[in-house]
C-alpha positions in Angstrom: -71.2 -93.1 -22.2 -71.0 -95.8 -24.8 -74.8 -95.9 -25.1 -74.7 -92.2 -25.8 -72.1 -92.9 -28.5 -69.4 -90.9 -26.6 -66.1 -92.6 -27.3 -63.7 -89.8 -26.4 -64.0 -89.4 -22.7 -62.1 -87.3 -20.2 -62.4 -88.2 -16.5 -61.9 -85.3 -14.1 -61.1 -85.8 -10.5 -60.1 -83.6 -7.6 -57.8 -86.4 -6.3 -54.3 -85.7 -7.7 -53.1 -89.0 -6.2 -55.7 -90.9 -8.4 -54.3 -89.3 -11.5 -50.8 -90.4 -10.4 -51.9 -93.9 -9.8 -53.4 -94.2 -13.2 -50.6 -92.4 -15.0 -47.8 -94.2 -13.2 -49.1 -97.7 -12.3 -45.7 -99.2 -11.8 -45.2 -96.9 -8.9 -48.4 -98.2 -7.1 -48.2 -102.0 -7.1 -50.7 -102.1 -4.2 -53.4 -100.8 -6.5 -52.8 -103.3 -9.3 -56.2 -105.0 -9.0 -58.0 -101.7 -9.3 -55.8 -100.5 -12.1 -56.7 -103.6 -14.2 -60.4 -102.6 -13.8 -59.6 -99.0 -14.8 -57.6 -100.2 -17.8 -60.5 -102.4 -19.0 -63.0 -99.5 -18.6 -60.7 -97.0 -20.3 -60.1 -99.5 -23.1 -63.8 -99.4 -23.9 -63.3 -96.0 -25.4 -61.3 -94.7 -28.4 -59.6 -91.9 -26.5 -59.6 -91.4 -22.7 -57.6 -89.3 -20.3 -57.8 -88.5 -16.6 -57.0 -85.0 -15.4 -56.8 -83.3 -12.0 -58.8 -80.2 -11.3 -58.7 -78.9 -7.7 -62.1 -78.5 -5.9 -61.5 -74.8 -5.6 -61.5 -74.5 -9.4 -64.7 -76.5 -9.9 -67.2 -75.5 -7.3 -70.1 -76.8 -9.4 -68.7 -80.4 -9.4 -67.8 -80.1 -5.7 -71.4 -79.1 -4.9 -72.8 -82.0 -7.0 -70.5 -84.5 -5.2 -71.5 -83.2 -1.8 -75.2 -83.5 -2.6 -74.7 -87.0 -4.1 -73.0 -88.3 -1.0 -76.2 -87.4 0.9 -78.4 -89.4 -1.4 -79.2 -93.0 -1.0 -79.3 -93.8 -4.7 -76.6 -93.5 -7.4 -76.5 -90.2 -9.3 -74.9 -89.5 -12.7 -74.4 -85.9 -14.0 -73.3 -85.1 -17.5 -73.1 -81.5 -18.7 -73.3 -80.6 -22.4 -71.5 -77.2 -21.8 -67.8 -77.3 -21.4 -66.3 -75.6 -18.4 -63.6 -73.0 -19.0 -60.9 -75.0 -17.3 -61.9 -78.0 -19.4 -61.9 -76.2 -22.7 -58.4 -74.9 -21.9 -57.1 -78.4 -21.1 -57.8 -79.8 -24.5 
């Protein structure tokens, strides 16, 4: 994202627990090591946030994730078009 000069980044996940872990780190001491890595990564950008979107509301991302799990290599997908749910969240 930094190489593309994108410094305002929103991370979207279907895991509500992950959002809670990042938003309320003091409640999750067992994940402290991982949270440090997340803080460093998020600190690389000017503005970041992480939001929860259920799979049922984002079938396209769910389909991409399912197909990525079947691949042997790492896949990155970025879309230039904002989803309706995303546009409403900002």
